[in-house]
C-alpha positions as semicolon CSV with decimal commas, in nm:
position;residue;x (nm);y (nm);z (nm)
1;M;8,542;-3,060;10,852
2;R;8,426;-3,424;10,718
3;K;8,730;-3,648;10,745
4;F;8,803;-3,848;10,439
5;S;8,993;-4,210;10,468
6;K;9,282;-4,269;10,225
7;A;9,235;-4,666;10,289
8;P;9,083;-4,820;10,018
9;Q;8,704;-4,958;10,091
10;E;8,634;-5,341;10,086
11;A;8,487;-5,443;9,845
12;P;8,165;-5,645;9,901
13;A;8,180;-6,027;9,857
14;C;7,929;-6,077;9,604
15;A;8,105;-5,809;9,386
16;G;8,441;-5,986;9,387
17;A;8,275;-6,317;9,302
18;A;8,107;-6,195;8,976
19;A;8,445;-6,071;8,907
20;V;8,622;-6,358;8,945
21;S;8,371;-6,550;8,734
22;A;8,380;-6,286;8,468
23;G;8,732;-6,327;8,453
24;A;8,744;-6,714;8,440
25;G;8,516;-6,663;8,124
26;V;8,668;-6,443;7,939
27;G;8,841;-6,630;7,621
28;V;8,647;-6,931;7,653
29;K;8,436;-7,006;7,370
30;K;8,094;-7,181;7,392
31;Q;8,094;-7,439;7,146
32;K;7,845;-7,479;6,867
33;R;7,640;-7,819;6,879
34;Q;7,716;-8,000;6,572
35;P;7,448;-8,166;6,387
36;L;7,476;-8,555;6,328
37;F;7,454;-8,536;5,988
38;R;7,500;-8,236;5,714
39;I;7,346;-8,222;5,355
40;V;7,625;-8,081;5,079
41;K;7,608;-8,017;4,781
42;R;7,808;-8,215;4,522
43;N;8,022;-8,021;4,300
44;S;7,975;-8,231;3,989
45;S;7,880;-8,594;3,934
46;S;7,936;-8,825;3,694
47;I;7,698;-8,954;3,424
48;C;7,709;-9,322;3,531
49;Y;7,611;-9,199;3,880
50;N;7,343;-8,995;3,765
51;T;7,227;-9,289;3,569
52;F;7,214;-9,532;3,805
53;I;7,078;-9,310;4,040
54;R;6,796;-9,215;3,838
55;L;6,701;-9,582;3,730
56;C;6,735;-9,701;4,105
57;A;6,412;-9,403;4,144
58;I;6,213;-9,542;3,854
59;G;6,270;-9,903;3,990
60;F;6,181;-9,793;4,360
61;A;5,861;-9,596;4,196
62;L;5,759;-9,956;3,954
63;L;5,770;-10,154;4,301
64;V;5,531;-9,938;4,466
65;I;5,288;-9,894;4,185
66;L;5,287;-10,300;4,158
67;L;5,238;-10,309;4,568
68;F;4,973;-10,082;4,547
69;L;4,766;-10,253;4,261
70;N;4,864;-10,592;4,393
71;G;4,733;-10,436;4,761
72;V;4,411;-10,299;4,600
73;T;4,315;-10,530;4,323
74;G;4,473;-10,852;4,452
75;Y;4,621;-10,918;4,126
76;S;4,969;-11,077;4,102
77;F;5,269;-10,875;3,962
78;D;5,272;-11,075;3,645
79;R;4,883;-11,020;3,586
80;I;4,952;-10,659;3,644
81;W;5,186;-10,602;3,387
82;E;5,021;-10,787;3,166
83;L;4,684;-10,568;3,246
84;L;4,893;-10,222;3,224
85;F;5,035;-10,368;2,860
86;K;4,690;-10,441;2,740
87;G;4,556;-10,104;2,820
88;A;4,821;-9,953;2,629
89;F;4,907;-10,212;2,318
90;S;4,642;-10,447;2,286
91;T;4,402;-10,270;2,007
92;E;4,441;-9,983;1,754
93;F;4,235;-9,783;1,930
94;S;4,447;-9,800;2,226
95;V;4,803;-9,773;2,076
96;N;4,628;-9,414;1,903
97;S;4,541;-9,333;2,210
98;W;4,859;-9,385;2,366
99;L;5,041;-9,192;2,109
100;N;4,814;-8,908;2,098
101;S;4,880;-8,868;2,502
102;T;5,266;-8,888;2,465
103;V;5,254;-8,718;2,120
104;M;4,993;-8,412;2,325
105;L;5,234;-8,430;2,666
106;L;5,535;-8,412;2,489
107;I;5,446;-8,061;2,275
108;I;5,383;-7,874;2,585
109;S;5,677;-7,995;2,781
110;V;5,918;-7,912;2,481
111;A;5,687;-7,545;2,459
112;L;5,776;-7,488;2,836
113;A;6,154;-7,573;2,794
114;P;6,265;-7,226;2,705
115;A;6,085;-7,062;2,939
116;F;6,195;-7,254;3,237
117;K;6,533;-7,288;3,108
118;M;6,541;-6,887;3,176
119;K;6,344;-6,955;3,443
120;F;6,045;-6,747;3,415
121;W;5,845;-7,035;3,519
122;N;5,540;-7,051;3,346
123;I;5,234;-7,240;3,505
124;G;5,001;-7,108;3,281
125;A;5,034;-7,399;2,982
126;Q;4,672;-7,489;3,067
127;G;4,544;-7,176;2,991
128;Q;4,749;-7,078;2,674
129;V;4,616;-7,447;2,586
130;L;4,268;-7,299;2,602
131;M;4,305;-7,017;2,399
132;G;4,501;-7,161;2,113
133;A;4,182;-7,391;2,075
134;L;3,948;-7,105;2,149
135;L;4,053;-6,888;1,840
136;A;4,090;-7,230;1,646
137;S;3,708;-7,269;1,731
138;V;3,598;-6,958;1,597
139;V;3,776;-6,997;1,295
140;M;3,605;-7,376;1,265
141;W;3,255;-7,234;1,382
142;Y;3,263;-6,916;1,102
143;F;3,497;-6,966;0,855
144;A;3,600;-7,296;0,773
145;E;3,280;-7,405;0,557
146;D;3,325;-7,116;0,323
147;M;3,745;-7,231;0,339
148;T;3,941;-7,443;0,176
149;Y;4,122;-7,729;0,345
150;S;4,443;-7,620;0,331
151;G;4,340;-7,235;0,412
152;S;4,136;-7,332;0,673
153;I;4,393;-7,565;0,878
154;F;4,704;-7,237;0,828
155;L;4,422;-6,998;0,978
156;M;4,335;-7,223;1,277
157;L;4,737;-7,277;1,340
158;L;4,814;-6,912;1,267
159;F;4,553;-6,837;1,532
160;G;4,625;-7,079;1,796
161;F;4,957;-6,962;1,766
162;I;4,919;-6,569;1,836
163;A;4,674;-6,636;2,097
164;G;4,865;-6,898;2,304
165;G;5,179;-6,612;2,229
166;I;4,944;-6,340;2,355
167;W;4,826;-6,476;2,620
168;A;5,175;-6,590;2,784
169;L;5,311;-6,265;2,676
170;I;5,103;-6,040;2,912
171;P;5,250;-6,190;3,253
172;A;5,607;-6,157;3,036
173;F;5,593;-5,802;2,989
174;C;5,444;-5,734;3,335
175;K;5,718;-5,937;3,451
176;A;6,001;-5,776;3,209
177;K;5,845;-5,408;3,324
178;F;5,688;-5,415;3,634
179;G;5,854;-5,728;3,796
180;T;5,570;-5,867;3,897
181;N;5,542;-6,234;4,028
182;E;5,514;-6,532;3,700
183;T;5,383;-6,800;3,875
184;L;5,097;-6,683;4,075
185;F;5,029;-6,417;3,746
186;T;5,060;-6,717;3,484
187;L;4,843;-6,944;3,735
188;M;4,568;-6,680;3,753
189;M;4,537;-6,699;3,373
190;N;4,455;-7,028;3,360
191;Y;4,104;-6,979;3,571
192;I;4,033;-6,647;3,335
193;A;4,131;-6,859;3,046
194;I;3,867;-7,104;3,157
195;Q;3,613;-6,936;3,245
196;L;3,637;-6,725;2,896
197;V;3,643;-7,104;2,717
198;A;3,343;-7,200;2,926
199;C;3,132;-6,856;2,817
200;T;3,168;-6,908;2,460
201;V;3,067;-7,261;2,527
202;R;2,753;-7,169;2,660
203;I;2,707;-6,877;2,372
204;W;2,771;-7,156;2,123
205;Q;2,524;-7,424;2,284
206;G;2,220;-7,242;2,339
207;D;1,967;-7,448;2,407
208;K;2,107;-7,727;2,328
209;T;2,216;-7,975;2,539
210;S;2,580;-8,025;2,452
211;L;2,812;-7,848;2,198
212;G;2,885;-8,156;1,968
213;F;3,135;-8,143;1,714
214;F;3,238;-7,878;1,480
215;N;3,103;-7,949;1,133
216;P;3,036;-8,321;1,160
217;T;2,890;-8,344;0,811
218;S;3,135;-8,163;0,582
219;E;3,429;-8,221;0,851
220;A;3,552;-7,874;0,751
221;G;3,856;-7,766;0,963
222;W;3,965;-8,136;1,048
223;L;4,304;-8,291;1,036
224;A;4,305;-8,560;0,751
225;S;4,506;-8,865;0,817
226;L;4,836;-8,898;0,778
227;F;5,054;-9,212;0,692
228;G;4,737;-9,438;0,746
229;N;4,718;-9,307;1,119
230;P;4,468;-9,056;1,230
231;Y;4,698;-8,878;1,453
232;G;4,982;-8,889;1,173
233;A;4,977;-8,499;1,112
234;I;4,944;-8,466;1,517
235;I;5,256;-8,686;1,518
236;L;5,425;-8,502;1,219
237;I;5,426;-8,161;1,402
238;A;5,525;-8,285;1,714
239;A;5,837;-8,409;1,571
240;I;5,883;-8,058;1,395
241;V;5,890;-7,909;1,715
242;V;6,116;-8,125;1,908
243;V;6,346;-8,105;1,624
244;F;6,327;-7,728;1,586
245;M;6,350;-7,655;2,011
246;A;6,608;-7,886;2,038
247;I;6,852;-7,702;1,747
248;Y;6,659;-7,318;1,896
249;L;6,808;-7,434;2,264
250;N;7,135;-7,580;2,170
251;H;7,244;-7,402;1,840
252;T;7,135;-7,075;1,812
253;K;7,215;-6,735;1,925
254;H;6,897;-6,709;2,104
255;G;6,955;-7,017;2,274
256;F;7,271;-6,871;2,417
257;E;7,064;-6,557;2,500
258;I;6,813;-6,758;2,705
259;A;7,075;-6,983;2,926
260;V;7,290;-6,661;3,003
261;V;7,011;-6,466;3,095
262;G;6,875;-6,819;3,335
263;D;7,218;-6,843;3,476
264;S;7,286;-6,442;3,576
265;P;7,090;-6,195;3,454
266;N;7,296;-5,912;3,577
267;T;7,593;-6,100;3,381
268;A;7,346;-6,060;3,055
269;K;7,297;-5,687;3,115
270;Y;7,679;-5,632;3,160
271;A;7,697;-5,809;2,808
272;G;7,516;-5,537;2,695
273;M;7,146;-5,783;2,636
274;N;6,879;-5,661;2,598
275;T;6,656;-5,889;2,918
276;A;6,330;-5,767;2,885
277;K;6,328;-5,836;2,527
278;I;6,470;-6,183;2,548
279;V;6,217;-6,282;2,851
280;M;5,901;-6,173;2,637
281;R;6,026;-6,327;2,299
282;T;6,117;-6,650;2,498
283;V;5,769;-6,676;2,695
284;F;5,562;-6,566;2,337
285;L;5,755;-6,871;2,200
286;S;5,650;-7,076;2,451
287;G;5,314;-7,003;2,490
288;A;5,241;-7,014;2,097
289;I;5,383;-7,345;2,082
290;C;5,107;-7,426;2,387
291;G;4,839;-7,228;2,164
292;V;4,910;-7,455;1,863
293;V;4,796;-7,768;2,073
294;G;4,502;-7,610;2,173
295;M;4,427;-7,579;1,823
296;L;4,563;-7,985;1,709
297;Y;4,295;-8,060;2,000
298;V;4,006;-7,868;1,787
299;S;4,120;-7,972;1,547
300;G;4,227;-8,311;1,536
301;V;4,105;-8,523;1,857
302;N;3,808;-8,363;2,008
303;H;3,663;-8,185;1,722
304;T;3,470;-7,993;1,982
305;L;3,566;-7,745;2,228
306;S;3,525;-7,737;2,653
307;A;3,646;-7,637;2,949
308;E;3,846;-7,944;3,003
309;T;4,014;-7,972;2,663
310;G;4,381;-8,050;2,724
311;G;4,320;-8,210;3,059
312;S;4,575;-8,133;3,310
313;Y;4,864;-8,191;3,051
314;G;4,927;-7,853;3,134
315;F;5,059;-7,885;3,489
316;T;5,221;-8,295;3,414
317;A;5,432;-8,105;3,118
318;I;5,604;-7,875;3,408
319;I;5,688;-8,232;3,546
320;V;5,804;-8,355;3,266
321;A;6,005;-8,068;3,141
322;W;6,195;-8,015;3,505
323;T;6,241;-8,431;3,516
324;A;6,423;-8,399;3,181
325;K;6,636;-8,117;3,244
326;F;6,480;-7,925;2,950
327;N;6,643;-8,211;2,696
328;P;6,353;-8,211;2,420
329;V;6,464;-8,612;2,368
330;V;6,476;-8,688;2,700
331;M;6,144;-8,548;2,729
332;V;6,029;-8,829;2,468
333;I;6,129;-9,078;2,708
334;V;5,965;-8,950;3,010
335;S;5,640;-8,847;2,795
336;M;5,611;-9,173;2,684
337;G;5,665;-9,397;2,964
338;I;5,381;-9,157;3,152
339;A;5,152;-9,171;2,878
340;F;5,203;-9,572;2,926
341;F;5,070;-9,531;3,313
342;E;4,765;-9,317;3,136
343;R;4,645;-9,560;2,918
344;G;4,770;-9,874;3,086
345;A;4,522;-9,799;3,407
346;V;4,258;-9,779;3,174
347;G;4,293;-10,190;3,123
348;I;4,334;-10,223;3,497
349;N;3,986;-10,039;3,565
350;G;3,773;-10,261;3,294
351;S;3,927;-10,572;3,471
352;T;3,747;-10,455;3,855
353;T;3,525;-10,245;3,999
354;T;3,745;-10,111;4,282
355;L;3,892;-9,859;4,105
356;N;3,825;-9,589;3,895
357;N;3,926;-9,321;3,610
358;Y;4,152;-9,163;3,895
359;T;4,423;-9,464;3,883
360;S;4,604;-9,361;3,636
361;Y;4,670;-8,972;3,817
362;I;4,780;-9,231;4,141
363;L;4,998;-9,409;3,906
364;I;5,177;-9,075;3,738
365;G;5,201;-8,904;4,096
366;I;5,384;-9,245;4,264
367;L;5,621;-9,267;3,922
368;L;5,669;-8,863;3,957
369;F;5,745;-8,847;4,299
370;F;6,070;-9,130;4,260
371;L;6,187;-8,889;3,983
372;I;6,167;-8,605;4,150
373;G;6,287;-8,725;4,462
374;C;6,555;-8,865;4,315
375;E;6,728;-8,525;4,224
376;F;6,781;-8,461;4,561
377;F;7,104;-8,720;4,582
378;V;7,210;-8,640;4,227
379;N;7,246;-8,307;4,361
380;Y;7,376;-8,329;4,730
381;R;7,542;-8,569;4,949
382;I;7,496;-8,666;5,309
383;V;7,809;-8,642;5,546
384;S;7,787;-8,789;5,916
385;S;7,961;-8,573;6,217
386;E;8,276;-8,710;6,388
387;K;8,099;-8,881;6,703
388;I;7,906;-9,033;6,409
389;A;8,229;-9,200;6,272
390;T;8,323;-9,212;6,630
391;A;8,029;-9,449;6,658
392;Y;8,063;-9,663;6,349
393;G;8,456;-9,763;6,451
394;K;8,403;-9,866;6,803
395;F;8,124;-10,080;6,640
396;R;8,360;-10,196;6,359
397;D;8,627;-10,262;6,578
398;K;8,389;-10,486;6,837
399;L;8,259;-10,670;6,535
400;E;8,575;-10,757;6,397
401;Q;8,697;-10,893;6,692
402;K;8,368;-11,130;6,743
403;V;8,326;-11,210;6,327
404;P;8,649;-11,081;6,162
405;W;8,484;-11,293;5,892
406;L;8,234;-11,112;5,812
407;V;8,400;-10,760;5,841
408;H;8,643;-10,832;5,564
409;G;8,367;-11,003;5,359
410;C;8,234;-10,709;5,376
411;A;8,504;-10,488;5,307
412;F;8,599;-10,697;5,034
413;C;8,276;-10,714;4,879
414;A;8,243;-10,278;4,938
415;R;8,601;-10,221;4,726
416;A;8,497;-10,498;4,462
417;L;8,184;-10,252;4,395
418;H;8,392;-9,940;4,413
419;N;8,634;-10,041;4,138
420;A;8,328;-10,194;3,947
421;S;8,193;-9,854;3,929
422;A;8,484;-9,680;3,887
423;A;8,586;-9,902;3,536
424;V;8,185;-9,842;3,481
425;E;8,222;-9,468;3,514
426;K;8,562;-9,461;3,301
427;F;8,441;-9,692;3,042
428;F;8,097;-9,442;2,991
429;T;8,288;-9,146;3,040
430;G;8,580;-9,281;2,767
431;V;8,274;-9,392;2,513
432;E;8,124;-9,002;2,586
433;N;8,455;-8,861;2,474
434;K;8,472;-9,139;2,163
435;V;8,125;-8,987;2,058
436;K;8,166;-8,583;2,109
437;V;8,501;-8,616;1,909
438;F;8,337;-8,910;1,639
439;G;8,016;-8,636;1,620
440;G;8,244;-8,346;1,592
441;K;8,407;-8,520;1,296
442;M;8,140;-8,640;1,160
443;G;7,969;-8,278;1,166
444;R;8,290;-8,118;1,019
445;A;8,257;-8,378;0,762
446;V;7,861;-8,340;0,633
447;L;7,908;-7,919;0,689
448;D;8,201;-8,000;0,427
449;K;8,020;-8,191;0,231
450;T;7,723;-8,010;0,206
451;V;7,919;-7,705;0,140
452;E;8,076;-7,939;-0,156
453;V;7,737;-8,003;-0,265
454;V;7,592;-7,666;-0,254
455;D;7,880;-7,511;-0,434
456;R;7,834;-7,774;-0,720
457;C;7,445;-7,667;-0,703
458;V;7,498;-7,328;-0,771
459;S;7,800;-7,365;-1,051
460;R;7,596;-7,620;-1,256
461;I;7,317;-7,383;-1,219
462;A;7,543;-7,066;-1,341
463;L;7,613;-7,311;-1,633
464;R;7,247;-7,388;-1,687
465;G;7,158;-7,008;-1,698
466;D;7,407;-6,936;-1,984
467;K;7,155;-7,090;-2,215
468;F;6,896;-6,899;-2,055
469;K;7,071;-6,532;-2,105
470;T;6,935;-6,217;-2,312
471;P;7,039;-6,203;-2,676
472;A;7,218;-5,897;-2,574
473;Y;7,473;-6,075;-2,353
474;E;7,451;-6,418;-2,569
475;R;7,773;-6,469;-2,810
476;S;7,858;-6,718;-2,984
477;D;8,193;-6,866;-3,052
478;V;8,171;-6,786;-3,394
479;G;8,017;-6,406;-3,306
480;A;8,321;-6,396;-3,067
481;S;8,523;-6,456;-3,308
482;A;8,423;-6,211;-3,609
483;L;8,358;-5,954;-3,330
484;N;8,741;-5,996;-3,189
485;A;8,829;-5,985;-3,545
486;A;8,662;-5,676;-3,627
487;D;8,813;-5,493;-3,314
488;G;9,162;-5,647;-3,434
489;D;9,081;-5,455;-3,756
490;S;8,964;-5,143;-3,621
491;N;9,294;-5,114;-3,368
492;T;9,502;-5,143;-3,718
493;D;9,306;-4,849;-3,863
494;V;9,354;-4,660;-3,614
495;K;9,688;-4,707;-3,578
496;E;9,751;-4,655;-3,971
497;S;9,571;-4,343;-3,950
498;A;9,737;-4,199;-3,605
499;E;10,069;-4,290;-3,811
500;S;10,004;-4,066;-4,118
501;E;9,886;-3,783;-3,905
502;S;10,232;-3,743;-3,682
503;E;10,374;-3,801;-4,048
504;E;10,178;-3,514;-4,154
505;E;10,275;-3,304;-3,858
506;V;10,626;-3,364;-3,923
507;R;10,642;-3,263;-4,262
508;N;10,405;-2,958;-4,192
509;D;10,707;-2,872;-3,917
């Protein structure tokens, strides 16, 4: 038999070394490498700070535009500004063109606001404009000459409204029922609309070289001038749309539902809201207003139809709506600025041969690039690591030893700037609070006054209505007194007869 030794066997040297190294490493965590800079989301930012950041972005954009035009054309900054204003405001035609560009871009931006606020990314505004223009053109081509002016305009508005709404409702329905991607869906609908319009134009054109104006002799279906301006009716419609959308988004139940669905669809479902219905209703309204823009292009601007109707405003309006934070009032200012550079580029193109018609797209692209980029600094802040802070502290100490006046001067300027910004922010915050309080008081006062006026009008109408009552309910003072007297006589007769009857009954008993 083999005898087993009870003495413990020695472990190999390599195993012991491994055990020692493993034991030494127990409890030691590997330190993570920290980045030099971190991006942190801001919890909140003041109105003063946001306005300052956006103004700085506009200033940098203007500087880059001037440097670009100076490098390409060789003109001075003063000459560039002169040509820009000349291209936009020098003649009545240029002013009307600027107004037309502003209004069209504004209406499309306002139309996209409710869908974007609900976080339904409607990229198909261009197709919805084209479909509205197509249905309005059908009315002008086949029916306008046989109808009255008001009837043709109303029918074109109705057809444009319905066509744009239905074209937007298709992707909205698929999004609500099947969960499809609305961005790709609406983008593809643009190309379908472009081909439909191109096919219709080719059929109507026939053997002619171009389609030409609709009803050039009778001008049936053309929007008439208003307020002495050929685009007066379009401007009026734009004002109505802006006011309607501002009230709709901020002061109605539908606007509240849009905000809730945009913030949290699950919260909207928990609150009992029909999210599918809200999505389809909102996107239909968005597309319908875009369809009205197509009708305005056909009836009030071009008086014809092509696949380029509406230009690229359907895509530019997306950036306008996003930059304005879906505020219709701010969209007016942004649209005016973009239209200024679009029309101002015409003045620069006419003065030099080094630029072409695409100059306006370059200028608008520079402006929008800075406007979108500044939102990063509005919503986020950059935080440096401890390593950077330590290095900066050492550098500051050395600098203070050599040139103390420079360090103290910079610190004094920084404190002064901080105090000034705090004072400005406090001032604007106080003004904002006072405006809110004053606006609330004025709103209540106006509401009370309106109720009082309406009450007076109703009472006056009721008093006047007494004069026109039917004879069955009409009673004069004399007639009323006679009737009252007759009623009194009848009552006395009834009382006397009742007393006589009771006396006879007593006698009989």
